[in-house]
DRENFITOR-62947 format. One line per field, with one value per residue: residue in one letter; residue number from 1; x negated, z, y of N, C-alpha, C in turn. Coordinates in steps of 0.001 Angstrom, whole numbers, plus 500000, padded with zeros to 6 digits. Layout:
DRENFITOR-62947
res <- (a | ...)
n <- (NUM | ...)
n_east <- (X | ...)
n_up <- (Z | ...)
n_north <- (Y | ...)
ca_east <- (X | ...)
ca_up <- (Z | ...)
ca_north <- (Y | ...)
c_east <- (X | ...)
c_up <- (Z | ...)
c_north <- (Y | ...)
***
This chain:
DRENFITOR-62947
res <- (m | s | v | s | i | d | g | p | s | f | v | a | l | q | v | r | d | v | d | a | a | a | a | f | c | e | r | h | l | g | l | r | r | a | a | v | s | p | p | h | a | v | v | f | d | t | e | p | i | p | f | a | i | r | e | l | l | p | g | v | d | l | t | e | t | a | r | p | g | l | g | v | a | l | w | f | r | t | s | d | a | h | r | l | h | d | q | l | a | a | a | g | v | k | i | l | t | p | l | t | d | s | p | f | g | p | m | f | s | f | e | g | p | e | g | y | a | l | t | a | h | g | g)
n <- (1 | 2 | 3 | 4 | 5 | 6 | 7 | 8 | 9 | 10 | 11 | 12 | 13 | 14 | 15 | 16 | 17 | 18 | 19 | 20 | 21 | 22 | 23 | 24 | 25 | 26 | 27 | 28 | 29 | 30 | 31 | 32 | 33 | 34 | 35 | 36 | 37 | 38 | 39 | 40 | 41 | 42 | 43 | 44 | 45 | 46 | 47 | 48 | 49 | 50 | 51 | 52 | 53 | 54 | 55 | 56 | 57 | 58 | 59 | 60 | 61 | 62 | 63 | 64 | 65 | 66 | 67 | 68 | 69 | 70 | 71 | 72 | 73 | 74 | 75 | 76 | 77 | 78 | 79 | 80 | 81 | 82 | 83 | 84 | 85 | 86 | 87 | 88 | 89 | 90 | 91 | 92 | 93 | 94 | 95 | 96 | 97 | 98 | 99 | 100 | 101 | 102 | 103 | 104 | 105 | 106 | 107 | 108 | 109 | 110 | 111 | 112 | 113 | 114 | 115 | 116 | 117 | 118 | 119 | 120 | 121 | 122 | 123)
n_east <- (174471 | 175231 | 175044 | 173917 | 174294 | 171638 | 172150 | 172870 | 171389 | 171389 | 172686 | 175192 | 176655 | 179534 | 180011 | 181262 | 179587 | 176383 | 174066 | 174587 | 175067 | 172741 | 171005 | 172062 | 171410 | 168622 | 167959 | 169268 | 169088 | 166526 | 165739 | 163735 | 163376 | 163183 | 160704 | 161651 | 164827 | 168117 | 169964 | 172263 | 172286 | 170763 | 168179 | 167018 | 163979 | 164365 | 164095 | 164889 | 166638 | 167447 | 168951 | 171495 | 172923 | 175514 | 176992 | 180552 | 182088 | 183827 | 187371 | 187340 | 188674 | 188214 | 189626 | 191944 | 191404 | 191138 | 189074 | 186366 | 185397 | 186774 | 187132 | 184735 | 181686 | 178849 | 175623 | 172753 | 169349 | 167401 | 164551 | 164959 | 167858 | 169104 | 167658 | 168320 | 170964 | 171305 | 169940 | 171481 | 173935 | 173236 | 172835 | 175381 | 176696 | 179354 | 180139 | 181487 | 181851 | 180985 | 177649 | 176553 | 175775 | 174886 | 174874 | 172976 | 171278 | 171090 | 173840 | 175784 | 178326 | 178762 | 179872 | 179054 | 177895 | 180412 | 182429 | 182128 | 182048 | 179326 | 176925 | 174449 | 171893 | 169670 | 166321)
n_up <- (569029 | 572347 | 574087 | 577322 | 580390 | 582678 | 585196 | 587714 | 586719 | 587370 | 589796 | 590773 | 592807 | 592480 | 593354 | 595060 | 596228 | 595398 | 596444 | 599351 | 599515 | 598691 | 600564 | 602831 | 602120 | 602216 | 604734 | 606522 | 605545 | 604711 | 601978 | 599022 | 596596 | 593123 | 590848 | 588446 | 587507 | 585926 | 584540 | 586955 | 588691 | 591488 | 591454 | 593251 | 594406 | 594489 | 594840 | 593715 | 591987 | 590613 | 592438 | 592616 | 593266 | 591848 | 589982 | 589710 | 587060 | 584024 | 584428 | 586777 | 590004 | 593306 | 595530 | 596536 | 597391 | 599943 | 600515 | 598668 | 595952 | 596778 | 597033 | 595864 | 596712 | 598078 | 598939 | 600759 | 601242 | 604113 | 606355 | 608854 | 610254 | 612683 | 613983 | 612153 | 612331 | 614962 | 614736 | 612926 | 614291 | 616406 | 615323 | 614687 | 612529 | 611212 | 612136 | 610402 | 610345 | 612831 | 613773 | 612755 | 612143 | 609170 | 605955 | 604736 | 606522 | 609638 | 609504 | 608801 | 608257 | 607075 | 607154 | 604185 | 602122 | 601522 | 602381 | 601221 | 601708 | 602936 | 603108 | 605146 | 605223 | 606518 | 607892)
n_north <- (878770 | 879794 | 882847 | 884184 | 886012 | 887167 | 888098 | 890704 | 893823 | 896453 | 898529 | 901066 | 903520 | 905356 | 908800 | 911648 | 913600 | 913783 | 914590 | 914382 | 911731 | 910567 | 911506 | 910282 | 907468 | 907635 | 908592 | 906960 | 904294 | 904003 | 904180 | 904827 | 907353 | 906697 | 907315 | 908386 | 909719 | 909464 | 912266 | 913688 | 911846 | 909740 | 907508 | 904809 | 903233 | 900241 | 896702 | 893435 | 894735 | 897927 | 900500 | 903114 | 906367 | 908055 | 910858 | 911200 | 909401 | 910549 | 910901 | 909299 | 909484 | 909921 | 910973 | 910170 | 907679 | 905190 | 903543 | 903417 | 901097 | 898928 | 895539 | 894906 | 893346 | 894449 | 893772 | 894357 | 893459 | 893169 | 893449 | 893135 | 892674 | 892962 | 894972 | 897159 | 897300 | 898205 | 900635 | 902019 | 902097 | 903588 | 906023 | 906862 | 905792 | 904103 | 900760 | 898259 | 895386 | 893149 | 892267 | 888921 | 885569 | 884170 | 882201 | 883602 | 884650 | 886783 | 889136 | 892156 | 894533 | 898002 | 901334 | 903103 | 905730 | 908033 | 906285 | 903747 | 900205 | 898599 | 895793 | 894507 | 892097 | 889512 | 888624)
ca_east <- (174075 | 175796 | 174143 | 174528 | 173586 | 170768 | 172536 | 172949 | 170153 | 171463 | 173991 | 175338 | 177804 | 179927 | 180258 | 181593 | 178475 | 175299 | 172970 | 174897 | 175110 | 171318 | 170442 | 172457 | 170576 | 167332 | 167793 | 169768 | 168565 | 165032 | 165365 | 162875 | 163654 | 162334 | 159928 | 162446 | 166346 | 168908 | 170691 | 173503 | 172151 | 169537 | 167922 | 166046 | 162954 | 164764 | 163662 | 164624 | 167646 | 167605 | 170232 | 171646 | 174005 | 175609 | 178224 | 181737 | 182365 | 185064 | 188371 | 187343 | 189058 | 188158 | 190149 | 193136 | 190978 | 190737 | 187766 | 186048 | 184865 | 187449 | 187035 | 183395 | 180804 | 177478 | 174763 | 171379 | 168540 | 166565 | 163556 | 165443 | 169290 | 169395 | 167096 | 168932 | 172218 | 171059 | 169523 | 172615 | 174970 | 172761 | 173072 | 176765 | 177188 | 180386 | 179895 | 182700 | 181940 | 179928 | 176491 | 176817 | 175031 | 175425 | 173990 | 171766 | 170534 | 171989 | 174482 | 176836 | 178755 | 178740 | 180391 | 178080 | 178275 | 181832 | 183348 | 181828 | 181642 | 178075 | 176503 | 173022 | 171476 | 168109 | 165433)
ca_up <- (570379 | 573008 | 574884 | 578608 | 581128 | 583674 | 586398 | 587609 | 586506 | 587929 | 590572 | 591084 | 593378 | 591986 | 594610 | 594854 | 596692 | 595113 | 597423 | 600597 | 599555 | 598587 | 601829 | 603649 | 601815 | 602535 | 606134 | 607315 | 604875 | 604402 | 600574 | 598483 | 595332 | 592007 | 590073 | 587413 | 587608 | 584838 | 585024 | 587684 | 589564 | 592090 | 591444 | 594372 | 594110 | 595131 | 594182 | 592329 | 591120 | 590957 | 593017 | 592384 | 593525 | 590658 | 589917 | 589192 | 585612 | 583676 | 584640 | 588075 | 591187 | 594600 | 596579 | 597124 | 597596 | 601321 | 600465 | 597243 | 595703 | 597475 | 596257 | 595468 | 597749 | 597857 | 599918 | 600802 | 601988 | 605040 | 606999 | 610318 | 610309 | 614083 | 614231 | 611295 | 612962 | 616152 | 614128 | 612251 | 615316 | 617305 | 614398 | 614559 | 611395 | 611598 | 611792 | 609993 | 610774 | 613825 | 613417 | 612929 | 611427 | 607786 | 605284 | 604264 | 607800 | 610209 | 608535 | 609220 | 607342 | 607737 | 606253 | 603636 | 601547 | 601105 | 602742 | 600650 | 602677 | 602570 | 603903 | 605275 | 605770 | 606506 | 609030)
ca_north <- (878716 | 880987 | 883870 | 884297 | 887047 | 886729 | 888516 | 892146 | 894488 | 897808 | 898891 | 902278 | 903909 | 906851 | 909555 | 913054 | 914462 | 913057 | 914963 | 914049 | 910282 | 910274 | 911792 | 909110 | 906397 | 907826 | 908820 | 905733 | 903026 | 903922 | 903933 | 905871 | 907697 | 906204 | 908349 | 909062 | 909288 | 910183 | 913416 | 913587 | 910479 | 909559 | 906044 | 904407 | 902241 | 898917 | 895439 | 893296 | 895438 | 899282 | 901031 | 904500 | 907009 | 909033 | 911631 | 910500 | 909286 | 911182 | 910164 | 908785 | 910552 | 909134 | 911785 | 909329 | 906333 | 905059 | 902819 | 903181 | 899782 | 897809 | 894306 | 894479 | 893098 | 894970 | 893306 | 894778 | 892570 | 893863 | 892540 | 893023 | 893061 | 893269 | 896320 | 897963 | 897406 | 899047 | 901946 | 902670 | 902360 | 904707 | 907238 | 907078 | 905177 | 903218 | 899472 | 897626 | 894071 | 892948 | 891264 | 887590 | 884639 | 883785 | 881417 | 884521 | 885322 | 887707 | 890061 | 892980 | 895619 | 899300 | 902297 | 903889 | 907112 | 908304 | 905207 | 902458 | 899147 | 897951 | 894750 | 894259 | 890746 | 889059 | 888913)
c_east <- (174558 | 174743 | 174755 | 173702 | 172675 | 171236 | 172476 | 171489 | 170204 | 172749 | 173997 | 176674 | 178275 | 180382 | 180558 | 180482 | 177187 | 174225 | 173260 | 174742 | 173564 | 170610 | 170783 | 171508 | 169124 | 167070 | 168092 | 169245 | 167241 | 164702 | 164621 | 163355 | 162662 | 161729 | 160728 | 163912 | 166991 | 169596 | 171881 | 173441 | 170933 | 169352 | 166880 | 165258 | 163355 | 164447 | 164597 | 165503 | 167551 | 168934 | 170345 | 172895 | 174152 | 176951 | 179343 | 181859 | 183650 | 186212 | 188600 | 187700 | 189163 | 189088 | 191381 | 192658 | 190505 | 189285 | 187306 | 185269 | 185572 | 187517 | 185673 | 182458 | 179433 | 176609 | 173402 | 170479 | 167653 | 165648 | 164080 | 166855 | 169580 | 168894 | 167828 | 170331 | 172244 | 170754 | 170735 | 173767 | 174533 | 172918 | 174473 | 177368 | 178164 | 180107 | 181374 | 183043 | 180852 | 178607 | 176734 | 175875 | 175719 | 174521 | 172728 | 171016 | 171553 | 172589 | 175499 | 177225 | 179028 | 179407 | 179268 | 178475 | 179661 | 182797 | 183148 | 181407 | 180298 | 177587 | 175028 | 172754 | 170026 | 167421 | 165992)
c_up <- (571135 | 573806 | 576183 | 579248 | 582242 | 584983 | 586466 | 587441 | 587021 | 588724 | 590847 | 591811 | 592847 | 593266 | 594173 | 595191 | 596587 | 596162 | 598767 | 600646 | 599436 | 599824 | 602791 | 603440 | 602293 | 603913 | 606990 | 606911 | 604557 | 602837 | 600057 | 597015 | 594235 | 591511 | 589066 | 587638 | 586372 | 585341 | 585827 | 588478 | 590314 | 592082 | 592524 | 593903 | 594894 | 594200 | 594626 | 591427 | 591589 | 591458 | 592864 | 592965 | 592342 | 590728 | 589334 | 587695 | 585325 | 583817 | 586129 | 589253 | 592342 | 595765 | 597279 | 597510 | 599047 | 601321 | 599218 | 597134 | 596321 | 596521 | 595746 | 596684 | 597402 | 599033 | 599704 | 601746 | 602867 | 605730 | 608427 | 610473 | 611624 | 614348 | 613339 | 611891 | 614098 | 615647 | 613670 | 613337 | 616150 | 616544 | 614219 | 613333 | 611820 | 611091 | 611537 | 610416 | 611718 | 613201 | 613804 | 612023 | 610153 | 607095 | 604708 | 605521 | 608490 | 609331 | 609332 | 608215 | 607890 | 606706 | 605594 | 603120 | 601279 | 601328 | 602125 | 601780 | 602065 | 603502 | 603843 | 605732 | 605713 | 607726 | 610216)
c_north <- (880094 | 881678 | 884046 | 885533 | 886506 | 887059 | 890063 | 892788 | 896009 | 898018 | 900320 | 902654 | 905317 | 907574 | 911073 | 914083 | 913590 | 913279 | 914438 | 912346 | 909847 | 910326 | 910678 | 907862 | 906574 | 907965 | 907525 | 904375 | 902900 | 903918 | 905195 | 906125 | 907192 | 907468 | 909135 | 908758 | 909939 | 911416 | 913058 | 912312 | 910551 | 907978 | 905969 | 903289 | 900968 | 897796 | 894336 | 894265 | 896998 | 899694 | 902523 | 905067 | 908000 | 909751 | 910792 | 910519 | 910082 | 910321 | 909455 | 909806 | 909651 | 909871 | 911053 | 907994 | 906145 | 904433 | 902632 | 901740 | 898797 | 896615 | 893967 | 894333 | 893500 | 894649 | 893906 | 893954 | 893572 | 892968 | 892247 | 893490 | 893523 | 894755 | 897523 | 898301 | 898436 | 900508 | 902687 | 903058 | 903499 | 906010 | 907663 | 906641 | 904126 | 901749 | 898819 | 896139 | 893721 | 892018 | 889854 | 886793 | 884339 | 882866 | 882321 | 885078 | 886211 | 888765 | 890871 | 893948 | 896906 | 900221 | 903163 | 905157 | 907055 | 907120 | 903857 | 901411 | 898530 | 896854 | 894660 | 892768 | 890489 | 889243 | 888262)
***
């Protein structure tokens, strides 16, 4: 009998400045740090999948990368996409795609820590 995976169980973004990226997530996205994080990372108390910001792994260099994570879609659920959109725009966070309807509710994309494209949806 074959074995399969159940789905993602952990997501982390590699960044040059963990403190600045974690501060962005806390200040603009309202994420709360988990009680325990591994060395060189900040894990947030997100459900159902833990999300983290971590130092670059050996051999990873983002200095010449215009948009880290290109080709990866990372979506976050929110209770109010409209309000989050307005909150981020008012704080000067770059909105990459406008607020629009989707099969998952209202959605938009914005520039997250160090240029990662993040999408928020719901509500």
